[in-house]
C-alpha positions as CSV (number, residue, x, y, z in Angstrom):
1,G,0.0,0.0,0.0
2,E,3.0,2.3,0.2
3,N,4.0,4.6,-2.6
4,L,7.4,3.5,-4.1
5,E,8.3,7.1,-4.7
6,D,8.5,7.6,-0.9
7,F,11.4,5.1,-0.7
8,V,13.4,6.4,-3.7
9,H,16.1,9.0,-3.2
10,E,14.8,12.4,-4.3
11,D,17.7,12.8,-6.9
12,D,16.6,9.5,-8.5
13,Q,12.9,10.0,-8.5
14,V,13.0,11.3,-12.1
15,I,14.1,7.8,-13.0
16,L,11.1,6.3,-11.3
17,R,8.7,8.8,-12.9
18,G,10.2,7.9,-16.2
19,I,9.5,4.2,-15.6
20,L,5.9,4.8,-14.4
21,G,5.3,7.2,-17.3
22,G,6.2,4.5,-19.8
23,K,9.2,6.4,-21.2
24,M,12.1,4.3,-20.0
25,H,11.2,0.7,-20.9
26,G,10.7,-1.4,-23.9
27,R,8.7,-4.6,-24.3
28,G,11.6,-6.7,-23.2
29,G,12.1,-4.7,-20.0
30,R,15.1,-2.6,-19.1
31,K,17.6,-2.3,-16.2
32,V,17.8,0.9,-14.3
33,E,19.6,2.0,-11.1
34,F,18.3,4.1,-8.2
35,R,18.8,4.5,-4.5
36,L,16.3,3.0,-2.0
37,K,15.8,3.8,1.6
38,G,16.3,0.8,3.9
39,P,14.6,-0.1,7.2
40,Q,17.2,1.9,9.2
41,K,16.8,4.9,6.9
42,Q,20.1,4.0,5.2
43,W,20.5,4.3,1.5
44,F,21.5,1.4,-0.7
45,S,21.9,1.2,-4.5
46,C,19.4,-0.9,-6.3
47,E,19.6,-2.3,-9.8
48,S,16.1,-3.2,-11.1
49,S,14.8,-4.9,-14.2
50,V,11.5,-3.2,-15.0
51,S,8.9,-5.0,-17.1
52,P,5.4,-3.7,-17.8
53,I,2.3,-5.9,-17.5
54,E,-0.2,-5.0,-20.2
55,D,-4.0,-5.6,-20.5
56,A,-4.6,-8.4,-23.0
57,K,-7.6,-6.5,-24.6
58,D,-6.5,-2.9,-25.1
59,G,-2.7,-3.3,-24.6
60,C,-2.5,-0.6,-21.8
61,T,0.0,-1.0,-19.0
62,V,-1.8,-2.0,-15.8
63,C,1.3,-2.6,-13.6
64,Y,5.0,-3.1,-13.4
65,I,7.2,-5.9,-12.2
66,L,10.5,-4.7,-10.6
67,N,13.1,-7.4,-10.0
68,M,15.5,-5.6,-7.7
69,L,19.1,-6.4,-6.7
70,D,21.1,-4.7,-4.0
71,V,24.3,-3.6,-5.8
72,T,25.6,-1.4,-3.0
73,P,28.9,-3.4,-2.6
74,R,29.5,-3.1,-6.3
75,K,28.8,0.6,-6.3
76,V,31.2,1.1,-3.3
77,F,33.9,-0.8,-5.2
78,E,33.2,1.3,-8.4
79,L,33.4,4.6,-6.4
80,A,36.7,3.4,-4.8
81,Q,38.0,2.4,-8.2
82,E,37.1,5.8,-9.6
83,R,38.8,7.5,-6.7
84,R,42.0,5.5,-7.2
85,E,41.9,6.3,-10.9
86,R,41.5,10.0,-10.1
87,I,44.4,9.9,-7.8
88,Y,46.5,8.0,-10.3
89,R,45.7,10.5,-13.0
90,T,46.6,13.4,-10.7
91,L,49.9,11.8,-9.8
92,L,50.8,11.3,-13.4
93,R,49.8,15.0,-14.2
94,V,51.8,16.6,-11.3
95,S,54.8,14.2,-11.2
96,P,58.1,16.1,-11.6
97,D,59.5,13.0,-13.4
98,A,58.5,11.8,-16.8
99,I,56.6,8.5,-16.8
100,V,56.2,6.3,-19.8
101,L,54.7,2.8,-20.2
102,F,55.4,0.6,-23.3
103,D,54.3,-2.9,-24.2
104,L,56.3,-6.0,-25.0
105,E,56.8,-4.9,-28.6
106,G,58.2,-1.5,-27.4
107,D,55.2,0.6,-28.4
108,I,54.4,3.4,-26.0
109,I,50.9,3.1,-24.6
110,M,51.0,5.8,-21.9
111,A,53.0,9.0,-21.3
112,N,52.4,11.8,-18.7
113,D,52.7,15.5,-19.2
114,R,56.2,15.7,-18.0
115,A,57.3,13.1,-20.6
116,S,55.7,15.3,-23.3
117,E,57.7,18.3,-22.1
118,I,61.0,16.5,-22.1
119,V,60.4,14.7,-25.4
120,G,59.1,17.9,-27.0
121,M,56.0,16.3,-28.5
122,P,52.3,16.2,-27.6
123,R,51.3,13.1,-25.6
124,E,48.9,12.1,-28.5
125,D,51.9,11.9,-30.8
126,I,54.1,10.0,-28.4
127,I,51.6,7.3,-27.7
128,G,51.9,4.6,-30.4
129,M,55.6,5.4,-31.2
130,H,58.2,2.8,-30.6
131,Y,60.6,3.8,-27.8
132,L,63.6,3.5,-30.1
133,E,62.3,6.3,-32.3
134,L,63.1,8.7,-29.4
135,L,66.7,7.8,-29.2
136,S,69.7,8.5,-31.4
137,D,71.3,5.7,-33.4
138,D,74.2,5.3,-31.0
139,Q,71.9,5.0,-28.0
140,K,69.7,2.2,-29.4
141,S,72.1,-0.6,-28.6
142,A,72.3,0.6,-25.0
143,A,68.5,0.8,-24.8
144,N,68.2,-2.8,-26.0
145,Q,70.8,-3.9,-23.4
146,I,68.7,-2.3,-20.7
147,R,65.6,-4.1,-22.0
148,D,67.5,-7.4,-21.8
149,D,68.4,-6.5,-18.2
150,L,64.7,-5.9,-17.5
151,L,63.8,-9.3,-18.8
152,R,66.4,-10.9,-16.6
153,D,66.2,-8.9,-13.4
154,G,62.8,-7.2,-13.6
155,F,64.4,-3.7,-13.0
156,A,67.2,-1.4,-14.1
157,L,68.1,1.6,-11.9
158,N,70.3,4.6,-12.4
159,R,70.8,4.1,-16.2
160,T,71.7,6.9,-18.5
161,L,70.4,7.5,-22.1
162,E,70.1,10.4,-24.5
163,L,67.0,11.1,-26.5
164,V,66.7,13.3,-29.6
165,R,63.9,15.9,-29.6
166,P,62.1,16.8,-32.9
167,D,64.0,20.2,-32.8
168,G,67.3,18.3,-33.0
169,R,68.4,18.9,-29.4
170,D,69.9,16.0,-27.5
171,V,68.6,15.5,-24.0
172,P,70.6,13.5,-21.4
173,L,68.4,11.3,-19.2
174,E,68.7,9.5,-15.9
175,C,66.3,6.5,-16.0
176,G,64.8,4.0,-13.7
177,M,62.9,1.1,-15.3
178,S,60.8,-1.8,-14.2
179,S,59.0,-4.6,-15.9
180,V,55.2,-4.8,-15.4
181,R,54.0,-8.3,-14.8
182,A,50.6,-10.0,-14.9
183,P,49.3,-11.8,-11.7
184,K,50.8,-15.1,-13.0
185,G,54.2,-13.5,-13.5
186,A,54.3,-13.0,-17.2
187,V,55.8,-9.7,-18.4
188,E,53.2,-7.5,-20.0
189,G,55.2,-4.3,-20.5
190,Y,57.8,-1.9,-19.1
191,L,57.5,1.2,-16.9
192,V,60.2,3.9,-17.4
193,I,60.6,6.9,-15.1
194,F,63.2,9.4,-16.3
195,R,64.3,13.0,-15.8
196,D,66.2,15.6,-17.9
197,V,69.7,16.0,-16.3
198,T,70.9,18.6,-18.8
199,V,71.4,21.3,-16.1
200,K,72.9,18.8,-13.7
201,R,75.3,17.4,-16.2
202,K,76.3,21.0,-17.3
203,A,76.9,21.9,-13.6
204,E,79.1,18.8,-13.1
205,M,81.1,19.6,-16.2
206,E,81.7,23.2,-15.1
207,K,82.6,22.0,-11.6
208,K,85.1,19.5,-13.0
209,K,86.5,22.1,-15.3
210,L,87.1,24.5,-12.4
211,E,88.6,21.8,-10.3
212,D,91.0,20.8,-13.0
213,S,92.0,24.4,-13.6
214,L,92.5,24.9,-9.9
215,L,94.6,21.8,-9.6
216,Q,96.7,22.7,-12.6
217,I,97.4,26.2,-11.3
218,I,98.2,25.0,-7.8
219,V,100.6,22.2,-8.9
220,N,102.4,24.5,-11.4
221,R,103.4,26.7,-8.5
222,L,105.3,23.8,-6.7
223,S,108.9,22.9,-7.4
224,D,110.0,19.3,-8.0
225,R,111.5,19.0,-4.6
226,E,108.3,20.2,-3.0
227,I,106.3,17.7,-5.0
228,E,108.8,15.0,-3.9
229,L,108.2,16.0,-0.3
230,L,104.4,15.7,-0.7
231,N,104.8,12.3,-2.5
232,I,106.8,11.0,0.5
233,L,104.1,12.2,2.9
234,H,101.5,10.5,0.7
235,S,103.3,7.2,1.1
236,G,102.1,7.0,4.7
237,L,104.3,9.5,6.7
238,S,103.0,12.4,8.7
239,W,104.2,16.0,9.1
240,P,105.9,17.0,11.4
241,E,105.9,13.7,13.4
242,D,108.0,11.9,10.8
243,K,110.2,14.8,9.9
244,K,113.4,12.8,10.5
245,E,112.3,9.9,8.2
246,V,111.3,12.5,5.5
247,G,114.7,14.1,5.7
248,I,116.5,10.8,5.3
249,R,114.5,9.9,2.2
250,M,115.0,13.4,0.7
251,N,118.6,13.7,1.9
252,A,117.7,17.1,3.3
253,L,118.3,18.9,6.6
254,P,115.4,19.6,9.0
255,G,115.7,23.4,8.3
256,T,115.4,22.8,4.6
257,L,112.3,20.7,5.1
258,D,110.7,23.4,7.2
259,Q,111.3,25.9,4.3
260,F,109.7,23.5,1.8
261,V,106.6,23.1,4.0
262,Y,106.4,26.9,4.6
263,R,106.5,27.6,0.9
264,I,104.0,24.8,0.1
265,R,101.5,26.2,2.6
266,K,102.0,29.8,1.3
267,K,101.7,28.9,-2.4
268,M,98.6,26.8,-1.9
269,E,97.1,29.0,0.8
270,I,96.3,25.9,2.9
271,T,97.9,25.3,6.3
272,D,96.8,21.6,6.7
273,M,99.4,19.4,5.1
274,D,97.1,16.4,4.9
275,T,94.7,18.5,2.7
276,V,97.6,19.6,0.5
277,V,98.7,16.0,0.0
278,K,95.2,14.9,-1.0
279,I,94.8,17.7,-3.6
280,V,98.2,17.1,-5.2
281,A,97.7,13.3,-5.1
282,L,94.4,13.8,-7.0
283,R,96.2,15.9,-9.6
284,F,99.0,13.4,-10.2
285,G,96.9,10.3,-9.7
286,W,99.0,8.9,-6.9
287,E,97.7,5.6,-5.5
288,T,96.2,5.4,-2.0
289,A,98.7,6.0,0.8
290,H,100.2,2.9,2.3
291,Q,102.1,2.3,5.5
């Protein structure tokens, strides 16, 4: 005796009115979804197959049969899935690293916005390309070797590659890669996370250039005898604790050694002799000190 409309969520009542108005079903019936109020006034999602019953004489609809199924658990799962997909899309969009997914044949099937920026192409153009198309010829063998490592180990970390943008600019990359496996363990594709290290590599080159220049300038100020003194200290002796032994090896008087050390410190503008030895050893490639 109750009116079904009193149990249907107000936002879904238009669906119910459409059913009762004969606008939402065919002769074979049709499935619709709406929310129903439960006995504790909680809402649950209902999937209903609606079939009209018609009068045999005039063909008018006299009532409806609703076969209803509670699909609340499924709707909860779908909402959770939608939320996860939303978060996943957001992470891909805001990630500072480029993320690319390609299949077993090497065709790219997913790329995020950062990948598009680094590659210099729209995402729509990247998807469908073979990953080797993004690399210079001399990089392709290295990329194939990394792919072999992925098949064997399942991952490849801290790898370097260089891609070629459409504008002709080479971009050095640092990459981390992982194989994507099905539940039974079969490899389905590969995930690559990479970043443009152009600025980093340029800074490293500039730093090394400055260090080399500094070492060259410093060492050029030292005499052969002063370098000989530093080499002897690098062999495992300390200054001034082992002054006597240094003097014996150099056939020099203690006063002469003091003058050498004074000039070394002044030329290099460093008072700590251990630091001086390390710098000069780096310049000349001396092996690690031994006792």
